[in-house]
Backbone bond lengths (Angstrom), bond angles and torsions (degrees), N, CA, C in turn:
res aa  C-N    CA-C-N  psi(-1)  N-CA   C-N-CA  omega(-1)  CA-C   N-CA-C  phi
1 M - - - 1.452 - - 1.533 109.36 -
2 P 1.328 119.14 130.11 1.465 120.92 178.69 1.521 111.24 -58.85
3 R 1.342 115.05 152.85 1.459 120.66 -176.38 1.528 112.03 -57.69
4 A 1.335 117.20 -44.08 1.466 120.54 -178.68 1.522 111.25 -61.49
5 A 1.326 115.67 -38.49 1.465 119.63 179.86 1.522 111.29 -67.84
6 R 1.340 116.63 -40.15 1.472 119.73 178.25 1.523 110.80 -62.18
7 E 1.338 115.72 -42.91 1.465 119.34 -179.81 1.516 111.35 -65.04
8 E 1.320 116.92 -35.82 1.461 119.96 177.81 1.525 111.05 -67.43
9 V 1.333 116.78 -39.10 1.462 120.39 176.71 1.521 109.82 -61.25
10 E 1.349 116.34 -43.69 1.462 119.86 -179.92 1.524 111.08 -62.76
11 R 1.311 116.96 -43.75 1.474 119.59 178.43 1.527 110.86 -62.76
12 F 1.330 116.24 -40.07 1.462 120.94 178.04 1.525 110.50 -58.71
13 L 1.336 116.32 -45.71 1.459 120.24 -178.48 1.531 111.49 -68.59
14 Q 1.326 117.03 -39.14 1.461 119.90 -178.05 1.519 112.12 -66.42
15 R 1.319 116.47 -26.33 1.473 119.04 176.11 1.522 111.88 -76.17
16 R 1.316 117.25 -7.76 1.467 123.37 179.61 1.527 108.33 -129.27
17 P 1.346 117.43 78.07 1.462 121.91 -171.59 1.527 115.47 -49.19
18 P 1.358 120.93 -45.12 1.467 118.16 179.97 1.532 112.30 -61.30
19 L 1.320 116.21 -39.38 1.466 120.09 178.71 1.524 110.71 -67.76
20 Y 1.337 116.12 -39.88 1.466 120.46 178.36 1.530 110.15 -60.44
21 R 1.336 116.22 -47.00 1.465 119.70 -177.75 1.522 111.31 -63.05
22 A 1.332 116.57 -40.10 1.461 119.83 179.09 1.522 111.19 -65.15
23 A 1.330 116.74 -43.05 1.462 120.65 179.65 1.523 110.75 -65.49
24 R 1.324 116.07 -40.43 1.470 120.19 179.97 1.521 110.63 -65.95
25 A 1.325 117.18 -43.36 1.464 120.88 179.34 1.530 110.78 -62.00
26 A 1.338 116.67 -40.91 1.467 120.79 179.09 1.523 110.96 -64.50
27 R 1.344 115.96 -42.14 1.467 119.33 -179.70 1.520 110.74 -64.74
28 L 1.340 117.71 -43.70 1.457 120.77 -179.70 1.526 111.15 -65.44
29 W 1.330 116.90 -38.08 1.461 120.30 178.27 1.532 109.67 -63.18
30 A 1.318 116.72 -44.26 1.465 120.46 178.91 1.526 110.74 -62.16
31 G 1.338 116.47 -39.65 1.454 120.13 179.00 1.514 113.12 -64.20
32 R 1.327 116.16 -32.21 1.471 120.22 -179.86 1.520 112.57 -81.25
33 H 1.346 117.47 -35.14 1.456 120.20 -168.02 1.534 115.41 -114.78
34 L 1.317 118.09 -23.52 1.465 119.37 -173.93 1.527 113.81 -112.70
35 L 1.312 116.06 -35.01 1.465 120.27 -174.35 1.530 110.97 -100.83
36 R 1.316 115.08 158.29 1.459 119.85 -178.52 1.524 110.93 -118.81
37 P 1.335 116.85 154.00 1.469 119.43 174.40 1.519 110.80 -57.40
38 R 1.329 115.40 146.98 1.460 120.99 -175.58 1.518 111.12 -117.35
39 V 1.333 114.07 152.78 1.455 120.71 168.69 1.525 107.04 -92.08
40 I 1.322 116.41 124.30 1.469 121.68 178.07 1.520 107.87 -119.24
41 A 1.307 115.79 125.79 1.464 121.52 -175.26 1.529 111.28 -51.02
42 G 1.328 115.29 128.72 1.452 121.15 176.70 1.504 114.94 90.62
43 V 1.333 118.43 -13.23 1.462 122.10 -178.15 1.526 109.13 -98.23
44 P 1.341 118.86 121.38 1.470 120.64 178.81 1.530 110.56 -66.62
45 G 1.318 116.74 125.22 1.454 120.64 -179.07 1.506 111.96 80.44
46 R 1.325 115.84 162.85 1.465 120.45 179.20 1.531 110.71 -74.86
47 V 1.324 115.12 158.90 1.466 121.94 -179.81 1.527 108.73 -110.04
48 H 1.312 115.85 125.13 1.468 120.98 -178.93 1.526 110.26 -73.69
49 P 1.327 118.74 142.80 1.472 120.18 179.32 1.518 114.32 -61.91
50 N 1.341 118.58 -21.10 1.459 120.56 177.25 1.525 113.14 -93.07
51 D 1.315 116.58 8.11 1.468 120.48 170.90 1.522 105.50 -78.82
52 V 1.342 115.58 87.45 1.459 120.93 -165.01 1.515 113.79 -63.01
53 V 1.345 117.42 -25.26 1.457 119.27 178.82 1.522 110.32 -62.36
54 M 1.330 115.62 -27.25 1.458 120.97 -177.79 1.526 112.32 -113.60
55 A 1.309 116.61 23.01 1.461 119.69 -173.43 1.526 112.95 -58.08
56 W 1.328 116.66 -32.39 1.469 119.71 -176.47 1.522 112.51 -98.43
57 G 1.322 117.31 -21.99 1.453 120.53 176.41 1.513 115.15 65.02
58 K 1.329 117.97 24.49 1.457 120.87 179.27 1.533 109.96 -76.18
59 P 1.343 117.58 155.78 1.471 120.31 -175.23 1.525 113.98 -53.14
60 H 1.345 117.67 -43.37 1.466 118.22 -178.68 1.523 111.05 -67.53
61 M 1.333 117.93 -29.34 1.456 120.66 177.92 1.524 110.73 -73.50
62 V 1.333 116.41 -39.75 1.461 120.72 178.16 1.527 109.53 -60.58
63 S 1.327 115.88 -45.88 1.462 120.71 -179.63 1.524 111.17 -61.30
64 A 1.326 117.16 -45.66 1.465 120.88 -179.59 1.528 111.01 -66.42
65 Y 1.323 116.23 -38.93 1.465 121.72 179.65 1.521 110.50 -62.66
66 L 1.318 116.27 -46.33 1.457 120.86 179.69 1.529 111.07 -66.27
67 H 1.323 116.05 -42.22 1.466 119.46 -179.56 1.520 110.76 -61.03
68 A 1.338 117.33 -44.93 1.463 121.01 -178.45 1.524 111.11 -63.32
69 G 1.327 116.74 -43.53 1.457 120.26 -179.80 1.514 112.47 -66.23
70 R 1.332 116.51 -43.09 1.466 120.23 -179.97 1.524 111.58 -67.76
71 Q 1.336 116.19 -38.76 1.463 118.71 179.62 1.526 110.14 -64.81
72 A 1.332 116.71 -42.09 1.457 120.19 179.23 1.529 110.34 -63.06
73 R 1.324 116.79 -42.79 1.471 119.65 178.02 1.531 110.45 -59.86
74 A 1.325 116.71 -43.16 1.472 120.39 179.75 1.531 110.70 -62.80
75 L 1.334 116.24 -39.23 1.465 119.36 179.45 1.531 111.37 -67.35
76 V 1.333 116.80 -36.70 1.464 119.53 176.21 1.524 109.73 -63.33
77 S 1.327 116.74 -42.96 1.464 120.35 177.93 1.521 111.12 -62.28
78 D 1.336 116.80 -41.11 1.463 120.72 177.58 1.526 110.92 -64.46
79 A 1.337 115.39 -38.02 1.463 119.66 178.64 1.522 110.40 -63.03
80 L 1.324 116.77 -43.88 1.458 120.04 177.48 1.522 111.01 -61.57
81 A 1.330 115.60 -45.47 1.462 120.12 -179.40 1.521 111.23 -59.65
82 S 1.328 116.82 -35.00 1.470 120.27 -179.20 1.521 112.04 -67.44
83 T 1.346 116.26 -18.02 1.466 120.36 176.68 1.524 111.50 -104.14
84 G 1.333 115.96 9.63 1.458 120.55 176.79 1.512 114.37 81.89
85 R 1.336 116.78 22.33 1.467 119.48 -178.43 1.531 110.50 -126.35
86 A 1.321 113.76 165.72 1.464 122.33 175.85 1.528 108.07 -126.98
87 P 1.346 118.87 162.47 1.470 120.36 179.31 1.528 113.54 -51.78
88 A 1.321 117.28 -34.85 1.466 120.22 -178.82 1.523 112.27 -65.19
89 D 1.341 116.60 -19.28 1.464 120.45 -179.34 1.525 113.07 -84.21
90 V 1.322 117.32 -8.78 1.467 121.32 -173.16 1.522 110.63 -87.87
91 A 1.334 115.93 115.64 1.460 120.48 179.09 1.522 112.16 -88.84
92 A 1.343 116.73 -23.88 1.465 120.41 -179.45 1.525 108.84 -151.98
93 C 1.327 115.82 126.18 1.471 122.61 -176.24 1.523 109.46 -129.91
94 L 1.325 116.69 143.70 1.464 121.95 176.65 1.522 110.09 -119.34
95 D 1.324 116.40 122.38 1.469 123.27 170.23 1.525 105.80 -93.65
96 F 1.323 116.29 102.28 1.469 121.67 -176.17 1.525 108.43 -95.97
97 G 1.338 115.58 115.28 1.461 120.39 -172.88 1.521 109.96 87.16
98 C 1.333 115.29 48.96 1.468 121.02 -172.42 1.516 114.09 -69.38
99 G 1.355 117.38 -22.54 1.453 118.78 -174.24 1.516 109.94 56.05
100 Y 1.320 116.43 -143.02 1.463 120.86 179.48 1.527 111.67 -99.54
101 G 1.338 115.89 24.57 1.450 119.68 167.83 1.510 117.24 96.48
102 R 1.329 118.26 24.66 1.456 119.39 -179.17 1.524 111.56 -58.44
103 V 1.331 116.46 -42.85 1.468 120.96 177.84 1.528 110.46 -91.48
104 L 1.299 116.60 -40.97 1.464 122.06 -175.05 1.523 112.24 -55.24
105 R 1.321 117.98 -41.45 1.462 120.69 -176.70 1.533 111.58 -61.03
106 H 1.309 116.94 -22.92 1.469 120.44 175.14 1.534 110.86 -90.38
107 M 1.321 117.16 -35.89 1.463 120.41 -178.06 1.523 111.55 -64.06
108 V 1.332 117.74 -37.42 1.470 119.11 -176.95 1.522 111.85 -72.82
109 Q 1.315 117.77 -3.92 1.463 119.81 170.75 1.529 110.80 -79.69
110 E 1.333 116.12 -16.37 1.468 121.28 178.96 1.523 112.63 -110.83
111 L 1.327 116.68 -29.96 1.457 121.42 -177.69 1.526 109.83 -111.25
112 D 1.309 116.73 142.42 1.456 122.04 173.54 1.534 107.96 -60.92
113 P 1.350 118.88 121.01 1.472 120.11 -177.09 1.520 114.21 -55.62
114 T 1.347 116.94 -29.79 1.468 119.03 -179.85 1.526 111.92 -70.91
115 R 1.341 116.93 -9.02 1.464 121.14 176.94 1.525 112.11 -102.12
116 V 1.333 115.97 8.53 1.463 120.84 -176.40 1.525 109.79 -116.75
117 W 1.328 116.03 129.66 1.464 123.09 174.40 1.526 108.23 -108.88
118 V 1.326 117.02 151.88 1.466 120.59 -179.00 1.520 110.32 -131.73
119 S 1.331 114.74 149.44 1.462 121.54 -179.68 1.519 109.28 -144.44
120 D 1.334 116.41 144.77 1.458 121.39 175.74 1.525 108.61 -165.20
121 V 1.323 116.69 152.49 1.464 120.39 176.43 1.534 110.45 -66.70
122 D 1.327 116.81 -23.67 1.458 122.37 177.69 1.526 108.31 -89.38
123 R 1.317 116.34 102.86 1.460 119.64 -176.08 1.521 111.91 -64.83
124 A 1.338 116.82 -30.89 1.460 119.57 177.59 1.523 110.57 -64.17
125 A 1.326 116.97 -34.25 1.462 121.15 177.89 1.526 110.23 -65.78
126 V 1.328 117.17 -42.38 1.459 120.83 178.10 1.528 109.69 -62.03
127 S 1.325 116.80 -46.84 1.466 120.67 -179.35 1.522 111.64 -59.68
128 F 1.338 116.10 -40.79 1.455 119.72 178.92 1.522 110.68 -64.18
129 C 1.326 117.61 -46.33 1.468 120.53 -178.87 1.521 111.39 -62.91
130 V 1.326 116.78 -39.04 1.458 120.57 179.11 1.524 110.71 -62.86
131 S 1.325 116.57 -46.16 1.473 119.81 -177.12 1.521 112.36 -75.65
132 E 1.331 117.19 -34.37 1.463 120.52 -174.96 1.522 112.82 -81.92
133 F 1.346 117.11 -37.09 1.459 119.68 -172.01 1.524 114.17 -114.40
134 G 1.334 117.74 -2.74 1.453 120.65 175.63 1.510 114.88 74.75
135 V 1.356 116.69 22.12 1.460 121.10 178.47 1.520 110.17 -90.49
136 R 1.329 116.95 -175.76 1.459 121.63 -175.05 1.533 111.14 -115.76
137 P 1.317 117.69 145.81 1.474 119.73 177.28 1.524 110.59 -79.88
138 F 1.337 115.66 141.71 1.458 121.84 179.18 1.518 109.64 -107.45
139 S 1.326 115.77 143.34 1.458 122.12 174.73 1.508 109.02 -120.14
140 A 1.335 116.14 133.34 1.460 120.02 177.60 1.518 111.74 -84.07
141 S 1.329 116.97 7.65 1.456 121.65 -179.83 1.523 110.66 -60.26
142 E 1.325 115.92 146.81 1.462 120.62 177.85 1.524 111.26 -64.86
143 D 1.352 116.79 -19.02 1.463 119.88 178.16 1.520 111.88 -77.68
144 D 1.345 116.32 -17.51 1.456 121.55 179.52 1.531 107.80 -93.23
145 L 1.312 116.15 113.08 1.461 120.43 -174.57 1.523 112.27 -103.86
146 E 1.323 117.79 16.56 1.462 120.57 -179.96 1.523 110.22 -61.34
147 T 1.333 115.47 133.51 1.462 121.20 177.33 1.527 108.95 -123.38
148 F 1.334 115.60 165.37 1.457 119.92 -168.44 1.526 112.29 -136.57
149 E 1.317 114.41 152.45 1.458 121.01 172.83 1.520 111.25 -89.22
150 L 1.335 115.97 -20.39 1.465 121.19 179.73 1.521 109.25 -144.11
151 I 1.329 115.74 130.56 1.471 122.55 171.15 1.518 106.84 -127.59
152 Y 1.313 116.66 134.88 1.461 119.27 171.79 1.519 109.86 -132.42
153 A 1.326 115.11 145.66 1.465 121.83 -177.97 1.521 107.81 -141.12
154 I 1.312 116.84 107.39 1.454 122.82 -177.70 1.530 109.10 -99.62
155 S 1.316 116.89 122.16 1.477 122.20 177.79 1.525 112.27 55.91
156 V 1.309 116.22 47.30 1.467 121.79 174.71 1.528 109.83 -107.20
157 L 1.333 117.02 -59.58 1.465 120.04 179.10 1.520 112.09 -61.96
158 T 1.305 117.32 -22.20 1.464 121.97 178.20 1.527 112.50 -63.89
159 H 1.337 117.49 -11.95 1.474 121.16 -175.99 1.525 113.79 -119.30
160 L 1.338 117.57 6.59 1.466 119.43 -171.03 1.526 113.01 -113.12
161 A 1.337 114.93 143.04 1.458 121.18 172.49 1.533 109.26 -67.04
162 A 1.322 116.15 167.45 1.464 121.33 -170.97 1.526 113.14 -56.92
163 D 1.329 118.01 -49.27 1.462 119.90 -176.61 1.518 111.46 -65.70
164 D 1.327 117.01 -41.09 1.467 119.95 178.52 1.525 110.75 -65.45
165 G 1.323 116.57 -41.63 1.454 119.65 177.18 1.521 112.35 -61.94
166 R 1.329 115.72 -38.58 1.471 120.73 179.06 1.527 110.57 -64.02
167 R 1.329 116.28 -40.98 1.463 119.74 178.44 1.528 111.44 -64.86
168 V 1.311 116.43 -37.66 1.464 120.25 179.18 1.523 110.39 -65.85
169 L 1.326 117.71 -45.06 1.463 120.50 178.75 1.527 110.64 -62.38
170 D 1.320 116.65 -38.08 1.459 120.72 177.78 1.526 110.30 -63.17
171 L 1.327 116.32 -43.24 1.468 120.17 178.37 1.527 110.49 -61.22
172 F 1.337 116.87 -44.60 1.460 120.05 178.85 1.526 110.79 -55.23
173 A 1.334 115.42 -50.69 1.464 119.81 -175.78 1.526 111.33 -61.62
174 R 1.321 116.82 -42.38 1.458 120.09 -174.71 1.525 112.70 -77.67
175 R 1.327 116.99 -24.14 1.463 119.21 179.31 1.526 112.83 -92.84
176 L 1.316 117.60 -0.86 1.462 120.39 174.01 1.529 109.70 -83.89
177 R 1.319 115.50 142.06 1.453 120.14 170.65 1.526 108.32 -77.55
178 P 1.323 118.36 150.95 1.472 119.15 174.89 1.533 110.88 -52.34
179 G 1.325 115.40 129.00 1.456 120.78 -175.09 1.509 113.59 91.17
180 G 1.342 116.58 -10.69 1.465 120.74 -179.45 1.515 112.10 -74.60
181 A 1.346 115.41 162.48 1.464 121.50 -175.84 1.518 111.07 -122.68
182 V 1.324 115.00 143.77 1.458 121.51 172.47 1.525 108.35 -121.47
183 M 1.317 116.21 135.76 1.454 122.37 174.79 1.523 108.22 -121.96
184 F 1.338 116.86 128.26 1.460 120.13 177.59 1.524 109.20 -144.26
185 T 1.316 115.42 164.44 1.464 120.68 -177.48 1.523 110.41 -117.88
186 T 1.337 114.85 154.45 1.461 122.01 176.03 1.525 109.15 -139.92
187 H 1.319 115.90 163.89 1.463 120.65 165.28 1.521 106.66 -83.76
188 G 1.319 116.64 108.93 1.454 121.08 -179.31 1.509 111.95 -105.17
189 R 1.312 116.24 -152.02 1.461 120.58 -174.96 1.527 112.60 -63.14
190 A 1.339 116.93 -33.78 1.467 119.71 -178.87 1.519 111.42 -61.78
191 S 1.327 116.89 -31.15 1.463 120.22 -177.16 1.528 112.81 -80.93
192 L 1.339 116.99 -17.44 1.465 119.35 -177.37 1.523 111.98 -66.61
193 A 1.327 116.10 -24.13 1.464 119.45 -179.55 1.520 112.38 -81.15
194 R 1.331 117.07 -5.80 1.469 119.66 -176.70 1.530 111.63 -132.30
195 I 1.315 116.11 33.64 1.463 119.71 -177.79 1.523 111.91 -57.95
196 D 1.330 117.03 -37.88 1.464 118.99 -177.68 1.521 112.64 -65.94
197 S 1.336 118.46 -15.57 1.465 120.63 179.44 1.523 112.02 -77.68
198 Y 1.336 117.80 -10.89 1.457 120.97 -179.04 1.529 112.41 -86.92
199 G 1.298 117.51 0.21 1.454 120.91 177.96 1.513 111.45 143.00
200 A 1.331 115.84 145.91 1.457 119.79 -178.01 1.526 111.91 -59.97
201 W 1.325 117.33 -31.05 1.466 121.47 179.68 1.521 111.85 -67.80
202 C 1.339 116.27 -23.78 1.454 121.07 -173.13 1.528 113.06 -87.09
203 G 1.327 117.16 -34.55 1.450 121.66 -175.83 1.519 115.35 -51.50
204 P 1.353 119.24 -46.92 1.471 119.92 -179.09 1.526 114.24 -63.03
205 Q 1.342 117.02 -14.78 1.459 120.56 -179.09 1.529 112.46 -98.89
206 A 1.328 116.77 6.59 1.461 120.88 -173.63 1.528 112.66 -57.01
207 D 1.319 117.47 -46.25 1.464 120.10 -177.69 1.526 111.48 -61.76
208 A 1.333 116.03 -43.55 1.464 120.18 -179.53 1.522 110.88 -65.49
209 I 1.320 116.59 -41.01 1.466 120.69 178.75 1.520 110.47 -62.01
210 Q 1.319 116.85 -44.93 1.462 120.69 179.62 1.521 111.51 -63.14
211 R 1.339 116.90 -39.17 1.469 119.82 177.90 1.525 110.91 -64.00
212 E 1.314 116.50 -42.18 1.461 120.41 -178.57 1.524 111.43 -65.90
213 V 1.325 116.86 -42.12 1.460 120.04 178.18 1.530 109.80 -65.96
214 G 1.333 116.63 -40.33 1.461 120.06 178.48 1.512 113.30 -66.91
215 G 1.341 116.78 -26.93 1.463 120.40 -179.55 1.514 112.76 -93.66
216 A 1.325 116.59 -70.37 1.465 121.24 -176.40 1.521 113.06 -82.78
217 G 1.343 116.48 -15.93 1.459 119.78 -178.66 1.511 114.05 90.25
218 F 1.341 116.47 0.08 1.473 120.36 -175.16 1.522 109.82 -151.13
219 S 1.321 115.63 145.67 1.463 121.00 173.37 1.521 108.66 -147.04
220 Y 1.327 115.14 144.82 1.470 120.24 -179.12 1.518 109.97 -140.98
221 R 1.327 115.74 138.84 1.452 122.10 174.89 1.520 109.01 -134.25
222 P 1.354 118.61 120.86 1.468 119.46 176.51 1.526 110.56 -69.76
223 Y 1.317 116.06 148.48 1.458 119.80 174.53 1.525 108.90 -64.82
224 P 1.316 118.76 124.89 1.468 119.99 -179.44 1.522 113.30 -68.92
225 H 1.324 117.00 -20.72 1.460 120.20 -176.59 1.528 112.47 -95.60
226 H 1.338 118.03 2.27 1.462 121.01 175.91 1.522 109.37 -102.56
227 K 1.315 115.36 155.09 1.455 120.63 -175.70 1.520 112.34 -70.58
228 S 1.337 116.64 -37.18 1.459 121.04 -174.56 1.523 111.76 -99.14
229 D 1.334 116.39 140.02 1.462 121.39 174.39 1.521 111.59 -75.88
230 A 1.335 117.42 -4.90 1.460 121.49 -176.62 1.527 112.44 -85.16
231 Y 1.329 117.07 3.14 1.459 120.14 -179.26 1.519 108.53 -132.31
232 G 1.330 115.69 122.55 1.456 118.99 -177.75 1.514 110.93 -168.69
233 L 1.321 116.30 -136.67 1.464 122.17 179.57 1.527 109.36 -128.25
234 A 1.324 115.46 136.27 1.460 121.44 -178.43 1.524 110.01 -127.96
235 W 1.332 114.86 146.91 1.466 122.12 176.76 1.522 108.80 -125.73
236 H 1.342 115.98 138.44 1.456 121.59 -176.91 1.529 110.76 -128.62
237 D 1.319 116.68 130.50 1.451 120.02 166.86 1.535 107.69 -76.76
238 P 1.330 118.79 142.90 1.475 120.06 -179.14 1.527 113.31 -54.39
239 S 1.336 117.32 -36.52 1.466 119.36 -179.60 1.526 111.45 -64.83
240 Y 1.337 116.21 -33.10 1.472 120.99 177.18 1.526 110.13 -64.40
241 V 1.323 116.46 -44.64 1.467 121.02 -179.52 1.524 109.93 -62.01
242 E 1.316 117.02 -45.89 1.466 120.32 -179.16 1.524 110.94 -62.73
243 A 1.333 117.14 -39.72 1.464 120.25 179.73 1.526 111.16 -66.83
244 E 1.326 116.79 -39.46 1.467 120.20 178.62 1.527 110.81 -62.92
245 M 1.315 116.87 -43.10 1.465 120.19 -179.38 1.531 110.44 -68.44
246 A 1.330 116.82 -36.45 1.465 120.02 179.12 1.522 111.96 -69.76
247 G 1.326 117.01 -22.22 1.450 121.16 -176.31 1.514 115.08 -89.09
248 I 1.318 118.64 2.50 1.463 121.09 179.88 1.527 108.99 -74.96
249 A 1.315 116.78 116.94 1.462 121.88 -173.92 1.523 111.76 -68.24
250 G 1.323 115.43 136.21 1.455 120.98 172.49 1.507 116.04 79.65
251 V 1.328 117.71 -0.06 1.460 121.69 -178.58 1.526 107.81 -134.10
252 S 1.315 116.70 137.35 1.465 120.87 177.86 1.523 109.15 -107.41
253 M 1.355 115.60 121.52 1.455 121.64 -178.56 1.531 109.52 -118.14
254 Q 1.313 116.71 128.01 1.466 122.46 -178.70 1.527 109.90 -105.55
255 L 1.329 116.67 127.85 1.463 120.60 174.15 1.528 108.60 -70.20
256 V 1.325 115.34 123.59 1.462 121.08 179.39 1.518 110.69 -100.60
257 E 1.344 116.43 -45.93 1.459 121.05 -178.93 1.522 110.62 -145.95
258 H 1.317 115.43 148.25 1.460 122.79 168.50 1.519 106.66 -136.56
259 W 1.340 115.77 111.35 1.460 121.52 -179.06 1.532 108.33 -107.75
260 A 1.308 116.18 102.02 1.468 121.35 -175.90 1.529 110.78 -68.62
261 G 1.337 115.81 128.09 1.455 121.30 175.68 1.515 114.95 63.16
262 A 1.339 117.75 21.38 1.465 120.58 -172.26 1.525 113.50 -74.77
263 L 1.320 118.07 -26.92 1.465 120.12 -179.87 1.518 109.50 -94.65
264 E 1.302 116.47 112.62 1.467 123.70 178.05 1.532 112.32 53.07
265 D 1.322 115.45 31.97 1.469 122.75 173.61 1.520 114.68 65.44
266 H 1.334 117.94 15.19 1.470 117.07 177.64 1.518 114.40 -147.89
267 Q 1.329 119.08 -16.84 1.460 119.34 177.23 1.521 110.38 -102.00
268 D 1.331 115.93 135.40 1.461 121.45 174.54 1.520 109.67 -76.36
269 V 1.307 116.26 150.79 1.462 122.68 176.51 1.526 108.48 -119.35
270 F 1.333 115.66 127.72 1.465 122.00 177.04 1.522 109.70 -115.22
271 V 1.320 115.48 140.99 1.458 122.02 173.27 1.525 107.56 -125.46
272 F 1.335 116.36 122.69 1.461 121.62 176.22 1.530 108.77 -122.47
273 R 1.334 115.38 148.80 1.453 122.33 174.95 1.522 109.52 -115.99
274 R 1.314 116.48 137.92 1.468 119.52 174.09 1.524 108.56 -82.78
275 T 1.320 115.50 122.95 1.466 119.48 -177.08 1.528 112.75 -98.55
276 T 1.338 117.67 -25.50 1.474 120.85 175.76 1.517 109.48 -142.11
C-alpha cells in the first residue's frame, strides 16, 4: 500500500475511535500470535511485528528507524560524557520505555546486555527485548531494590499526564545511584511551533497548548482515539522540568545539560545527575 494511502487509512480510523481501537487490538493480537519477528537488512537484531514504527518495513521506514535509534544512542553517550563517564563505566543501566528495542538494539553494542535492564507498559515488548537482546526485565515494585548508574527514557514523558510524569521522575531519582545520570526527552519549546504535525486532532488546540505551557509550564492532551486518558501528548517548559526535579523529596538532582530540540529536531534532551 502506498505511504499516502496508509496515512489516509490511519486518519480515517483515528476519526472513529471505536473502530481504531478494534483495528489496533486485532493488529496487536496478530503480532503476538500469528506473525514472527523478522530479520531486516541493516537492522541489528530481529524486528518484532508489533514494533509499529517498522510495521511495513519499507526502505524509508528502515532508514528513519535506524536514524532514530542511532541518534538516541549517540545522545545517551553524550549524556554520559557530560557527567565524566563512558559506556564502559556503566555497571547497571535502565532503558525505561524500551518498546521493541528501537534504541536498545544499538545500546547493547556498547553496553554488556547483562548490565542492562528494560521496562515498558507493554509486557510483550519487555519479554521480546529480554529474549532477543539478552537484557534483564525491570520491576518498579518496592520489593525490587535494583539501582542504576544510568537511566534513559526516550519519548516517555512526552506522552504522560502531569501526575504520571511526576511519578516517573521520582522513580528515576530514587533508582539512581549517587553520582548516577538520567537522560530523558520532552516536547519543549521547539515542538510548540509544530503542534499540528502531531495529528489533525491536535492542530486546533495549538493556541491553548501554547498558552498553558507559557503559563503553567505544562500542557497535556489525551489521544482521542485511545481508550485511556492516561496516554496522549505532553509539552514541558524547561523551567517546569527543573522545578519538578528540584521538588523530589530526599534526593538532590543537578541539571547537567539541556539540549533544546536535540532529538529529531523537536524533542528536548535533559541530563540530570544525582548528587545525594
